[in-house]
PDB file of N, CA, C, O and CB in Angstrom:
ATOM      1  N   UNK A   1     189.096   6.432 165.301  1.00  0.00           N
ATOM      2  CA  UNK A   1     190.246   6.440 164.513  1.00  0.00           C
ATOM      3  C   UNK A   1     190.365   7.637 163.651  1.00  0.00           C
ATOM      4  O   UNK A   1     189.289   8.173 163.387  1.00  0.00           O
ATOM      5  CB  UNK A   1     190.289   5.276 163.729  1.00  0.00           C
ATOM      6  N   UNK A   2     191.404   8.165 163.165  1.00  0.00           N
ATOM      7  CA  UNK A   2     191.535   9.396 162.508  1.00  0.00           C
ATOM      8  C   UNK A   2     190.997   9.424 161.172  1.00  0.00           C
ATOM      9  O   UNK A   2     190.435   8.396 160.795  1.00  0.00           O
ATOM     10  CB  UNK A   2     192.848   9.771 162.468  1.00  0.00           C
ATOM     11  N   UNK A   3     191.064  10.464 160.337  1.00  0.00           N
ATOM     12  CA  UNK A   3     190.728  10.554 159.156  1.00  0.00           C
ATOM     13  C   UNK A   3     191.576   9.839 158.125  1.00  0.00           C
ATOM     14  O   UNK A   3     192.785  10.070 158.157  1.00  0.00           O
ATOM     15  CB  UNK A   3     190.625  11.778 158.946  1.00  0.00           C
ATOM     16  N   UNK A   4     191.132   9.048 157.268  1.00  0.00           N
ATOM     17  CA  UNK A   4     191.860   8.321 156.331  1.00  0.00           C
ATOM     18  C   UNK A   4     192.413   9.301 155.228  1.00  0.00           C
ATOM     19  O   UNK A   4     191.788  10.286 154.833  1.00  0.00           O
ATOM     20  CB  UNK A   4     190.973   7.211 155.744  1.00  0.00           C
ATOM     21  N   UNK A   5     193.732   8.896 154.750  1.00  0.00           N
ATOM     22  CA  UNK A   5     194.304   9.763 153.778  1.00  0.00           C
ATOM     23  C   UNK A   5     193.748   9.369 152.411  1.00  0.00           C
ATOM     24  O   UNK A   5     193.383   8.216 152.177  1.00  0.00           O
ATOM     25  CB  UNK A   5     195.845   9.699 153.815  1.00  0.00           C
ATOM     26  N   UNK A   6     193.688  10.436 151.447  1.00  0.00           N
ATOM     27  CA  UNK A   6     193.033  10.262 150.209  1.00  0.00           C
ATOM     28  C   UNK A   6     191.698   9.895 150.112  1.00  0.00           C
ATOM     29  O   UNK A   6     191.285   9.347 149.090  1.00  0.00           O
ATOM     30  CB  UNK A   6     193.637   9.436 149.555  1.00  0.00           C
ATOM     31  N   UNK A   7     190.857  10.173 151.211  1.00  0.00           N
ATOM     32  CA  UNK A   7     189.527   9.998 151.280  1.00  0.00           C
ATOM     33  C   UNK A   7     189.059   8.612 151.850  1.00  0.00           C
ATOM     34  O   UNK A   7     189.929   7.813 152.199  1.00  0.00           O
ATOM     35  CB  UNK A   7     189.028  10.224 149.985  1.00  0.00           C
ATOM     36  N   UNK A   8     187.795   8.298 151.959  1.00  0.00           N
ATOM     37  CA  UNK A   8     187.385   7.054 152.550  1.00  0.00           C
ATOM     38  C   UNK A   8     187.141   6.034 151.575  1.00  0.00           C
ATOM     39  O   UNK A   8     187.156   4.858 151.936  1.00  0.00           O
ATOM     40  CB  UNK A   8     186.226   7.216 153.346  1.00  0.00           C
ATOM     41  N   UNK A   9     186.890   6.382 150.229  1.00  0.00           N
ATOM     42  CA  UNK A   9     186.424   5.411 149.324  1.00  0.00           C
ATOM     43  C   UNK A   9     187.692   5.065 148.482  1.00  0.00           C
ATOM     44  O   UNK A   9     187.887   5.529 147.359  1.00  0.00           O
ATOM     45  CB  UNK A   9     185.182   5.944 148.453  1.00  0.00           C
ATOM     46  N   UNK A  10     188.620   4.120 149.191  1.00  0.00           N
ATOM     47  CA  UNK A  10     189.759   3.664 148.473  1.00  0.00           C
ATOM     48  C   UNK A  10     189.657   2.266 148.159  1.00  0.00           C
ATOM     49  O   UNK A  10     189.504   1.430 149.049  1.00  0.00           O
ATOM     50  CB  UNK A  10     190.964   3.909 149.189  1.00  0.00           C
ATOM     51  N   UNK A  11     189.734   1.965 146.932  1.00  0.00           N
ATOM     52  CA  UNK A  11     189.519   0.568 146.407  1.00  0.00           C
ATOM     53  C   UNK A  11     190.760  -0.140 146.827  1.00  0.00           C
ATOM     54  O   UNK A  11     191.824   0.404 146.530  1.00  0.00           O
ATOM     55  CB  UNK A  11     189.284   0.485 144.782  1.00  0.00           C
ATOM     56  N   UNK A  12     190.794  -1.447 147.574  1.00  0.00           N
ATOM     57  CA  UNK A  12     192.149  -2.117 147.652  1.00  0.00           C
ATOM     58  C   UNK A  12     192.858  -2.580 146.507  1.00  0.00           C
ATOM     59  O   UNK A  12     192.337  -3.214 145.589  1.00  0.00           O
ATOM     60  CB  UNK A  12     192.067  -3.184 148.406  1.00  0.00           C
ATOM     61  N   UNK A  13     194.152  -2.226 146.585  1.00  0.00           N
ATOM     62  CA  UNK A  13     194.918  -2.715 145.268  1.00  0.00           C
ATOM     63  C   UNK A  13     196.409  -2.978 145.876  1.00  0.00           C
ATOM     64  O   UNK A  13     196.927  -2.310 146.771  1.00  0.00           O
ATOM     65  CB  UNK A  13     194.921  -1.435 143.885  1.00  0.00           C
ATOM     66  N   UNK A  14     196.952  -4.016 145.247  1.00  0.00           N
ATOM     67  CA  UNK A  14     198.418  -4.447 145.757  1.00  0.00           C
ATOM     68  C   UNK A  14     199.366  -3.421 145.435  1.00  0.00           C
ATOM     69  O   UNK A  14     200.442  -3.439 146.033  1.00  0.00           O
ATOM     70  CB  UNK A  14     198.962  -5.803 145.105  1.00  0.00           C
ATOM     71  N   UNK A  15     199.120  -2.463 144.523  1.00  0.00           N
ATOM     72  CA  UNK A  15     200.107  -1.418 144.325  1.00  0.00           C
ATOM     73  C   UNK A  15     200.418  -0.575 145.523  1.00  0.00           C
ATOM     74  O   UNK A  15     201.560  -0.150 145.700  1.00  0.00           O
ATOM     75  CB  UNK A  15     199.673  -0.555 143.269  1.00  0.00           C
ATOM     76  N   UNK A  16     199.426  -0.317 146.360  1.00  0.00           N
ATOM     77  CA  UNK A  16     199.731   0.426 147.639  1.00  0.00           C
ATOM     78  C   UNK A  16     199.348  -0.388 148.876  1.00  0.00           C
ATOM     79  O   UNK A  16     198.747   0.135 149.814  1.00  0.00           O
ATOM     80  CB  UNK A  16     198.968   1.794 147.675  1.00  0.00           C
ATOM     81  N   UNK A  17     199.698  -1.653 148.864  1.00  0.00           N
ATOM     82  CA  UNK A  17     199.688  -2.565 150.114  1.00  0.00           C
ATOM     83  C   UNK A  17     200.965  -2.710 150.738  1.00  0.00           C
ATOM     84  O   UNK A  17     202.026  -2.609 150.123  1.00  0.00           O
ATOM     85  CB  UNK A  17     199.217  -3.940 149.807  1.00  0.00           C
ATOM     86  N   UNK A  18     200.866  -2.938 151.925  1.00  0.00           N
ATOM     87  CA  UNK A  18     202.210  -2.921 152.750  1.00  0.00           C
ATOM     88  C   UNK A  18     202.992  -4.076 152.363  1.00  0.00           C
ATOM     89  O   UNK A  18     204.204  -4.003 152.565  1.00  0.00           O
ATOM     90  CB  UNK A  18     201.999  -2.966 154.340  1.00  0.00           C
ATOM     91  N   UNK A  19     202.491  -5.195 151.812  1.00  0.00           N
ATOM     92  CA  UNK A  19     203.217  -6.364 151.662  1.00  0.00           C
ATOM     93  C   UNK A  19     203.687  -6.351 150.082  1.00  0.00           C
ATOM     94  O   UNK A  19     204.390  -7.267 149.655  1.00  0.00           O
ATOM     95  CB  UNK A  19     202.299  -7.663 152.106  1.00  0.00           C
ATOM     96  N   UNK A  20     203.306  -5.376 149.322  1.00  0.00           N
ATOM     97  CA  UNK A  20     203.622  -5.387 147.867  1.00  0.00           C
ATOM     98  C   UNK A  20     204.773  -4.406 147.563  1.00  0.00           C
ATOM     99  O   UNK A  20     204.931  -3.400 148.255  1.00  0.00           O
ATOM    100  CB  UNK A  20     202.345  -5.003 147.016  1.00  0.00           C
ATOM    101  N   UNK A  21     205.530  -4.689 146.581  1.00  0.00           N
ATOM    102  CA  UNK A  21     206.627  -3.710 146.033  1.00  0.00           C
ATOM    103  C   UNK A  21     206.411  -3.803 144.577  1.00  0.00           C
ATOM    104  O   UNK A  21     205.989  -4.859 144.106  1.00  0.00           O
ATOM    105  CB  UNK A  21     208.227  -4.103 146.445  1.00  0.00           C
ATOM    106  N   UNK A  22     206.678  -2.735 143.787  1.00  0.00           N
ATOM    107  CA  UNK A  22     206.682  -2.753 142.430  1.00  0.00           C
ATOM    108  C   UNK A  22     207.657  -3.632 141.770  1.00  0.00           C
ATOM    109  O   UNK A  22     208.778  -3.682 142.277  1.00  0.00           O
ATOM    110  CB  UNK A  22     206.846  -1.518 142.009  1.00  0.00           C
ATOM    111  N   UNK A  23     207.416  -4.330 140.727  1.00  0.00           N
ATOM    112  CA  UNK A  23     208.491  -5.185 140.001  1.00  0.00           C
ATOM    113  C   UNK A  23     209.402  -4.363 139.164  1.00  0.00           C
ATOM    114  O   UNK A  23     209.001  -3.237 138.869  1.00  0.00           O
ATOM    115  CB  UNK A  23     207.843  -6.253 139.072  1.00  0.00           C
ATOM    116  N   UNK A  24     210.496  -4.725 138.761  1.00  0.00           N
ATOM    117  CA  UNK A  24     211.390  -3.927 137.966  1.00  0.00           C
ATOM    118  C   UNK A  24     210.775  -3.504 136.536  1.00  0.00           C
ATOM    119  O   UNK A  24     211.177  -2.466 136.010  1.00  0.00           O
ATOM    120  CB  UNK A  24     212.699  -4.733 137.783  1.00  0.00           C
ATOM    121  N   UNK A  25     209.851  -4.266 135.938  1.00  0.00           N
ATOM    122  CA  UNK A  25     209.295  -3.821 134.673  1.00  0.00           C
ATOM    123  C   UNK A  25     208.160  -2.931 134.919  1.00  0.00           C
ATOM    124  O   UNK A  25     207.604  -2.377 133.971  1.00  0.00           O
ATOM    125  CB  UNK A  25     208.873  -4.966 133.815  1.00  0.00           C
ATOM    126  N   UNK A  26     207.723  -2.729 136.299  1.00  0.00           N
ATOM    127  CA  UNK A  26     206.572  -1.785 136.436  1.00  0.00           C
ATOM    128  C   UNK A  26     205.117  -2.217 136.124  1.00  0.00           C
ATOM    129  O   UNK A  26     204.140  -1.533 136.426  1.00  0.00           O
ATOM    130  CB  UNK A  26     206.841  -0.690 135.592  1.00  0.00           C
ATOM    131  N   UNK A  27     205.060  -3.412 135.492  1.00  0.00           N
ATOM    132  CA  UNK A  27     203.651  -3.803 135.176  1.00  0.00           C
ATOM    133  C   UNK A  27     203.036  -4.744 136.073  1.00  0.00           C
ATOM    134  O   UNK A  27     201.877  -5.104 135.867  1.00  0.00           O
ATOM    135  CB  UNK A  27     203.561  -4.366 133.879  1.00  0.00           C
ATOM    136  N   UNK A  28     203.739  -5.204 137.106  1.00  0.00           N
ATOM    137  CA  UNK A  28     203.259  -6.018 138.154  1.00  0.00           C
ATOM    138  C   UNK A  28     203.784  -5.769 139.465  1.00  0.00           C
ATOM    139  O   UNK A  28     204.790  -5.067 139.566  1.00  0.00           O
ATOM    140  CB  UNK A  28     203.477  -7.303 137.862  1.00  0.00           C
ATOM    141  N   UNK A  29     203.200  -6.284 140.546  1.00  0.00           N
ATOM    142  CA  UNK A  29     203.545  -6.068 142.020  1.00  0.00           C
ATOM    143  C   UNK A  29     204.076  -7.485 142.451  1.00  0.00           C
ATOM    144  O   UNK A  29     203.507  -8.554 142.232  1.00  0.00           O
ATOM    145  CB  UNK A  29     202.184  -5.549 142.976  1.00  0.00           C
ATOM    146  N   UNK A  30     205.216  -7.306 143.073  1.00  0.00           N
ATOM    147  CA  UNK A  30     205.816  -8.550 143.813  1.00  0.00           C
ATOM    148  C   UNK A  30     205.275  -8.502 145.464  1.00  0.00           C
ATOM    149  O   UNK A  30     205.657  -7.638 146.253  1.00  0.00           O
ATOM    150  CB  UNK A  30     207.667  -8.472 143.717  1.00  0.00           C
ATOM    151  N   UNK A  31     204.410  -9.491 145.777  1.00  0.00           N
ATOM    152  CA  UNK A  31     203.695  -9.542 146.896  1.00  0.00           C
ATOM    153  C   UNK A  31     204.496 -10.574 147.819  1.00  0.00           C
ATOM    154  O   UNK A  31     204.926 -11.632 147.360  1.00  0.00           O
ATOM    155  CB  UNK A  31     202.210  -9.920 146.579  1.00  0.00           C
ATOM    156  N   UNK A  32     204.647 -10.233 149.009  1.00  0.00           N
ATOM    157  CA  UNK A  32     205.216 -11.114 150.116  1.00  0.00           C
ATOM    158  C   UNK A  32     204.365 -12.222 150.388  1.00  0.00           C
ATOM    159  O   UNK A  32     204.883 -13.291 150.711  1.00  0.00           O
ATOM    160  CB  UNK A  32     205.425 -10.377 151.402  1.00  0.00           C
ATOM    161  N   UNK A  33     203.001 -12.103 150.292  1.00  0.00           N
ATOM    162  CA  UNK A  33     202.134 -13.260 150.550  1.00  0.00           C
ATOM    163  C   UNK A  33     201.824 -14.069 149.349  1.00  0.00           C
ATOM    164  O   UNK A  33     201.841 -15.296 149.444  1.00  0.00           O
ATOM    165  CB  UNK A  33     200.877 -12.826 151.146  1.00  0.00           C
ATOM    166  N   UNK A  34     201.501 -13.400 148.061  1.00  0.00           N
ATOM    167  CA  UNK A  34     200.954 -14.083 146.987  1.00  0.00           C
ATOM    168  C   UNK A  34     201.946 -14.260 145.755  1.00  0.00           C
ATOM    169  O   UNK A  34     201.648 -15.012 144.827  1.00  0.00           O
ATOM    170  CB  UNK A  34     199.726 -13.361 146.592  1.00  0.00           C
ATOM    171  N   UNK A  35     203.044 -13.597 145.776  1.00  0.00           N
ATOM    172  CA  UNK A  35     204.013 -13.765 144.736  1.00  0.00           C
ATOM    173  C   UNK A  35     203.796 -12.586 143.703  1.00  0.00           C
ATOM    174  O   UNK A  35     203.551 -11.455 144.123  1.00  0.00           O
ATOM    175  CB  UNK A  35     203.864 -15.212 144.059  1.00  0.00           C
ATOM    176  N   UNK A  36     203.881 -12.838 142.445  1.00  0.00           N
ATOM    177  CA  UNK A  36     203.580 -11.834 141.387  1.00  0.00           C
ATOM    178  C   UNK A  36     202.269 -11.824 141.169  1.00  0.00           C
ATOM    179  O   UNK A  36     201.675 -12.862 140.881  1.00  0.00           O
ATOM    180  CB  UNK A  36     204.239 -12.041 140.138  1.00  0.00           C
ATOM    181  N   UNK A  37     201.556 -10.454 141.297  1.00  0.00           N
ATOM    182  CA  UNK A  37     200.221 -10.288 141.015  1.00  0.00           C
ATOM    183  C   UNK A  37     200.142  -8.995 140.229  1.00  0.00           C
ATOM    184  O   UNK A  37     201.067  -8.201 140.055  1.00  0.00           O
ATOM    185  CB  UNK A  37     199.369 -10.295 142.278  1.00  0.00           C
ATOM    186  N   UNK A  38     198.868  -8.899 139.768  1.00  0.00           N
ATOM    187  CA  UNK A  38     198.580  -7.614 139.049  1.00  0.00           C
ATOM    188  C   UNK A  38     198.534  -6.509 140.025  1.00  0.00           C
ATOM    189  O   UNK A  38     198.418  -6.779 141.221  1.00  0.00           O
ATOM    190  CB  UNK A  38     197.246  -7.665 138.264  1.00  0.00           C
ATOM    191  N   UNK A  39     198.628  -5.104 139.561  1.00  0.00           N
ATOM    192  CA  UNK A  39     198.624  -4.116 140.371  1.00  0.00           C
ATOM    193  C   UNK A  39     197.358  -3.777 141.195  1.00  0.00           C
ATOM    194  O   UNK A  39     197.390  -3.349 142.349  1.00  0.00           O
ATOM    195  CB  UNK A  39     198.991  -3.143 139.657  1.00  0.00           C
ATOM    196  N   UNK A  40     196.158  -4.033 140.420  1.00  0.00           N
ATOM    197  CA  UNK A  40     195.009  -3.809 141.130  1.00  0.00           C
ATOM    198  C   UNK A  40     194.288  -5.027 141.718  1.00  0.00           C
ATOM    199  O   UNK A  40     193.072  -5.028 141.906  1.00  0.00           O
ATOM    200  CB  UNK A  40     194.166  -3.119 140.305  1.00  0.00           C
ATOM    201  N   UNK A  41     195.064  -6.035 141.992  1.00  0.00           N
ATOM    202  CA  UNK A  41     194.631  -7.350 142.558  1.00  0.00           C
ATOM    203  C   UNK A  41     194.713  -6.950 144.141  1.00  0.00           C
ATOM    204  O   UNK A  41     195.521  -6.113 144.543  1.00  0.00           O
ATOM    205  CB  UNK A  41     195.686  -8.740 142.061  1.00  0.00           C
ATOM    206  N   UNK A  42     193.881  -7.567 144.918  1.00  0.00           N
ATOM    207  CA  UNK A  42     193.902  -7.582 146.407  1.00  0.00           C
ATOM    208  C   UNK A  42     193.505  -8.906 146.942  1.00  0.00           C
ATOM    209  O   UNK A  42     192.735  -9.627 146.306  1.00  0.00           O
ATOM    210  CB  UNK A  42     192.984  -6.524 146.983  1.00  0.00           C
ATOM    211  N   UNK A  43     194.037  -9.279 148.172  1.00  0.00           N
ATOM    212  CA  UNK A  43     193.704 -10.451 148.623  1.00  0.00           C
ATOM    213  C   UNK A  43     193.409 -10.223 150.229  1.00  0.00           C
ATOM    214  O   UNK A  43     193.486  -9.082 150.687  1.00  0.00           O
ATOM    215  CB  UNK A  43     194.830 -11.474 148.256  1.00  0.00           C
ATOM    216  N   UNK A  44     193.102 -11.233 150.987  1.00  0.00           N
ATOM    217  CA  UNK A  44     192.694 -10.999 152.347  1.00  0.00           C
ATOM    218  C   UNK A  44     193.797 -10.472 153.288  1.00  0.00           C
ATOM    219  O   UNK A  44     193.452  -9.946 154.347  1.00  0.00           O
ATOM    220  CB  UNK A  44     192.156 -12.248 152.887  1.00  0.00           C
ATOM    221  N   UNK A  45     195.164 -10.586 152.953  1.00  0.00           N
ATOM    222  CA  UNK A  45     196.249 -10.012 153.666  1.00  0.00           C
ATOM    223  C   UNK A  45     196.391  -8.515 153.372  1.00  0.00           C
ATOM    224  O   UNK A  45     197.302  -7.901 153.927  1.00  0.00           O
ATOM    225  CB  UNK A  45     197.508 -10.740 153.332  1.00  0.00           C
ATOM    226  N   UNK A  46     195.615  -7.932 152.599  1.00  0.00           N
ATOM    227  CA  UNK A  46     195.764  -6.404 152.221  1.00  0.00           C
ATOM    228  C   UNK A  46     195.922  -5.585 153.478  1.00  0.00           C
ATOM    229  O   UNK A  46     195.148  -5.738 154.423  1.00  0.00           O
ATOM    230  CB  UNK A  46     194.464  -5.833 151.395  1.00  0.00           C
ATOM    231  N   UNK A  47     196.875  -4.752 153.501  1.00  0.00           N
ATOM    232  CA  UNK A  47     196.931  -3.751 154.454  1.00  0.00           C
ATOM    233  C   UNK A  47     197.406  -2.389 153.771  1.00  0.00           C
ATOM    234  O   UNK A  47     198.434  -2.309 153.097  1.00  0.00           O
ATOM    235  CB  UNK A  47     197.860  -4.204 155.598  1.00  0.00           C
ATOM    236  N   UNK A  48     196.664  -1.484 153.987  1.00  0.00           N
ATOM    237  CA  UNK A  48     196.809  -0.119 153.326  1.00  0.00           C
ATOM    238  C   UNK A  48     197.902   0.621 153.836  1.00  0.00           C
ATOM    239  O   UNK A  48     198.020   0.799 155.048  1.00  0.00           O
ATOM    240  CB  UNK A  48     195.611   0.720 153.480  1.00  0.00           C
ATOM    241  N   UNK A  49     198.863   1.152 152.858  1.00  0.00           N
ATOM    242  CA  UNK A  49     200.060   1.838 153.429  1.00  0.00           C
ATOM    243  C   UNK A  49     199.994   3.220 152.578  1.00  0.00           C
ATOM    244  O   UNK A  49     200.293   3.221 151.384  1.00  0.00           O
ATOM    245  CB  UNK A  49     201.575   0.909 153.222  1.00  0.00           C
ATOM    246  N   UNK A  50     199.632   4.266 153.183  1.00  0.00           N
ATOM    247  CA  UNK A  50     199.343   5.658 152.716  1.00  0.00           C
ATOM    248  C   UNK A  50     200.657   6.136 152.045  1.00  0.00           C
ATOM    249  O   UNK A  50     200.528   6.969 151.148  1.00  0.00           O
ATOM    250  CB  UNK A  50     198.881   6.661 153.959  1.00  0.00           C
ATOM    251  N   UNK A  51     201.934   5.705 152.374  1.00  0.00           N
ATOM    252  CA  UNK A  51     203.064   6.234 151.746  1.00  0.00           C
ATOM    253  C   UNK A  51     203.426   5.708 150.394  1.00  0.00           C
ATOM    254  O   UNK A  51     204.320   6.162 149.680  1.00  0.00           O
ATOM    255  CB  UNK A  51     204.120   6.061 152.579  1.00  0.00           C
ATOM    256  N   UNK A  52     202.591   4.642 150.099  1.00  0.00           N
ATOM    257  CA  UNK A  52     202.926   4.078 148.749  1.00  0.00           C
ATOM    258  C   UNK A  52     201.884   4.696 147.536  1.00  0.00           C
ATOM    259  O   UNK A  52     202.044   4.457 146.339  1.00  0.00           O
ATOM    260  CB  UNK A  52     202.795   2.367 148.859  1.00  0.00           C
ATOM    261  N   UNK A  53     200.980   5.392 147.998  1.00  0.00           N
ATOM    262  CA  UNK A  53     199.980   6.158 147.033  1.00  0.00           C
ATOM    263  C   UNK A  53     200.899   7.302 146.504  1.00  0.00           C
ATOM    264  O   UNK A  53     201.767   7.919 147.123  1.00  0.00           O
ATOM    265  CB  UNK A  53     198.509   6.800 147.849  1.00  0.00           C
ATOM    266  N   UNK A  54     200.509   7.432 145.244  1.00  0.00           N
ATOM    267  CA  UNK A  54     201.144   8.703 144.434  1.00  0.00           C
ATOM    268  C   UNK A  54     199.984   9.652 144.356  1.00  0.00           C
ATOM    269  O   UNK A  54     198.866   9.232 144.060  1.00  0.00           O
ATOM    270  CB  UNK A  54     201.743   8.335 142.806  1.00  0.00           C
ATOM    271  N   UNK A  55     200.228  10.998 144.627  1.00  0.00           N
ATOM    272  CA  UNK A  55     199.252  11.865 144.387  1.00  0.00           C
ATOM    273  C   UNK A  55     198.902  12.294 142.872  1.00  0.00           C
ATOM    274  O   UNK A  55     199.778  12.260 142.008  1.00  0.00           O
ATOM    275  CB  UNK A  55     199.592  12.937 145.137  1.00  0.00           C
ATOM    276  N   UNK A  56     197.793  12.635 142.634  1.00  0.00           N
ATOM    277  CA  UNK A  56     197.497  12.877 141.272  1.00  0.00           C
ATOM    278  C   UNK A  56     198.184  14.264 140.881  1.00  0.00           C
ATOM    279  O   UNK A  56     198.429  15.111 141.741  1.00  0.00           O
ATOM    280  CB  UNK A  56     195.911  12.878 141.046  1.00  0.00           C
ATOM    281  N   UNK A  57     198.446  14.422 139.684  1.00  0.00           N
ATOM    282  CA  UNK A  57     199.305  15.627 139.158  1.00  0.00           C
ATOM    283  C   UNK A  57     198.386  16.923 139.358  1.00  0.00           C
ATOM    284  O   UNK A  57     197.159  16.940 139.252  1.00  0.00           O
ATOM    285  CB  UNK A  57     199.752  15.429 137.457  1.00  0.00           C
ATOM    286  N   UNK A  58     199.122  17.880 139.633  1.00  0.00           N
ATOM    287  CA  UNK A  58     198.509  19.201 139.782  1.00  0.00           C
ATOM    288  C   UNK A  58     197.785  19.678 138.488  1.00  0.00           C
ATOM    289  O   UNK A  58     198.251  19.294 137.415  1.00  0.00           O
ATOM    290  CB  UNK A  58     199.591  20.218 140.179  1.00  0.00           C
ATOM    291  N   UNK A  59     196.803  20.397 138.495  1.00  0.00           N
ATOM    292  CA  UNK A  59     196.161  21.073 137.212  1.00  0.00           C
ATOM    293  C   UNK A  59     197.067  22.265 136.990  1.00  0.00           C
ATOM    294  O   UNK A  59     197.679  22.865 137.874  1.00  0.00           O
ATOM    295  CB  UNK A  59     194.503  21.573 137.406  1.00  0.00           C
ATOM    296  N   UNK A  60     197.072  22.525 135.720  1.00  0.00           N
ATOM    297  CA  UNK A  60     197.908  23.603 135.208  1.00  0.00           C
ATOM    298  C   UNK A  60     197.036  25.035 135.483  1.00  0.00           C
ATOM    299  O   UNK A  60     195.854  25.130 135.156  1.00  0.00           O
ATOM    300  CB  UNK A  60     198.254  23.316 133.524  1.00  0.00           C
ATOM    301  N   UNK A  61     197.675  25.965 136.033  1.00  0.00           N
ATOM    302  CA  UNK A  61     197.057  27.264 136.348  1.00  0.00           C
ATOM    303  C   UNK A  61     196.865  28.037 134.959  1.00  0.00           C
ATOM    304  O   UNK A  61     197.709  28.034 134.063  1.00  0.00           O
ATOM    305  CB  UNK A  61     198.003  28.118 137.410  1.00  0.00           C
ATOM    306  N   UNK A  62     195.660  28.688 134.910  1.00  0.00           N
ATOM    307  CA  UNK A  62     195.488  29.526 133.733  1.00  0.00           C
ATOM    308  C   UNK A  62     196.384  30.644 133.739  1.00  0.00           C
ATOM    309  O   UNK A  62     196.829  31.075 134.802  1.00  0.00           O
ATOM    310  CB  UNK A  62     194.136  30.011 133.609  1.00  0.00           C
ATOM    311  N   UNK A  63     196.693  31.166 132.585  1.00  0.00           N
ATOM    312  CA  UNK A  63     197.695  32.119 132.232  1.00  0.00           C
ATOM    313  C   UNK A  63     196.945  33.484 132.357  1.00  0.00           C
ATOM    314  O   UNK A  63     195.793  33.512 131.923  1.00  0.00           O
ATOM    315  CB  UNK A  63     198.319  31.841 130.750  1.00  0.00           C
ATOM    316  N   UNK A  64     197.464  34.596 132.893  1.00  0.00           N
ATOM    317  CA  UNK A  64     196.724  35.651 133.120  1.00  0.00           C
ATOM    318  C   UNK A  64     197.718  36.760 132.488  1.00  0.00           C
ATOM    319  O   UNK A  64     198.933  36.563 132.453  1.00  0.00           O
ATOM    320  CB  UNK A  64     196.301  35.792 134.679  1.00  0.00           C
ATOM    321  N   UNK A  65     197.139  37.898 132.009  1.00  0.00           N
ATOM    322  CA  UNK A  65     197.943  39.053 131.518  1.00  0.00           C
ATOM    323  C   UNK A  65     197.625  40.281 132.329  1.00  0.00           C
ATOM    324  O   UNK A  65     196.740  40.243 133.185  1.00  0.00           O
ATOM    325  CB  UNK A  65     197.674  39.333 130.010  1.00  0.00           C
ATOM    326  N   UNK A  66     198.328  41.378 132.082  1.00  0.00           N
ATOM    327  CA  UNK A  66     198.178  42.517 132.915  1.00  0.00           C
ATOM    328  C   UNK A  66     196.664  43.148 132.799  1.00  0.00           C
ATOM    329  O   UNK A  66     196.100  43.630 133.781  1.00  0.00           O
ATOM    330  CB  UNK A  66     199.296  43.567 132.502  1.00  0.00           C
ATOM    331  N   UNK A  67     196.101  43.096 131.564  1.00  0.00           N
ATOM    332  CA  UNK A  67     194.792  43.647 131.445  1.00  0.00           C
ATOM    333  C   UNK A  67     193.722  42.805 132.313  1.00  0.00           C
ATOM    334  O   UNK A  67     192.640  43.340 132.555  1.00  0.00           O
ATOM    335  CB  UNK A  67     194.406  43.679 129.923  1.00  0.00           C
ATOM    336  N   UNK A  68     193.971  41.595 132.755  1.00  0.00           N
ATOM    337  CA  UNK A  68     193.010  41.012 133.627  1.00  0.00           C
ATOM    338  C   UNK A  68     192.944  41.661 135.067  1.00  0.00           C
ATOM    339  O   UNK A  68     191.979  41.437 135.797  1.00  0.00           O
ATOM    340  CB  UNK A  68     193.319  39.559 133.730  1.00  0.00           C
ATOM    341  N   UNK A  69     194.001  42.479 135.463  1.00  0.00           N
ATOM    342  CA  UNK A  69     194.061  43.044 136.730  1.00  0.00           C
ATOM    343  C   UNK A  69     193.809  44.606 136.735  1.00  0.00           C
ATOM    344  O   UNK A  69     193.882  45.257 137.778  1.00  0.00           O
ATOM    345  CB  UNK A  69     195.383  42.706 137.311  1.00  0.00           C
ATOM    346  N   UNK A  70     193.549  45.094 135.673  1.00  0.00           N
ATOM    347  CA  UNK A  70     193.165  46.629 135.533  1.00  0.00           C
ATOM    348  C   UNK A  70     191.710  46.850 135.902  1.00  0.00           C
ATOM    349  O   UNK A  70     190.800  46.117 135.517  1.00  0.00           O
ATOM    350  CB  UNK A  70     193.385  47.179 134.001  1.00  0.00           C
ATOM    351  N   UNK A  71     191.557  47.929 136.685  1.00  0.00           N
ATOM    352  CA  UNK A  71     190.182  48.297 136.955  1.00  0.00           C
ATOM    353  C   UNK A  71     189.551  49.176 135.986  1.00  0.00           C
ATOM    354  O   UNK A  71     188.384  49.534 136.145  1.00  0.00           O
ATOM    355  CB  UNK A  71     190.087  48.907 138.201  1.00  0.00           C
TER     356      UNK A  71
END
């Protein structure tokens, strides 16, 4: 099998399960198997969906000025 997205140490969570979708209030997950559950809950029907993961925000780049590039 190929390499897993986002590393190999992914904790199961309903927020990125195939059967879960975010609730309108954003504080819970609507699961097709279990109903309303917490975002970090997981059950036996958990199936990982890499498209539901949100990447972490990029770090801010340091600011350079012209004197940093002078020899």
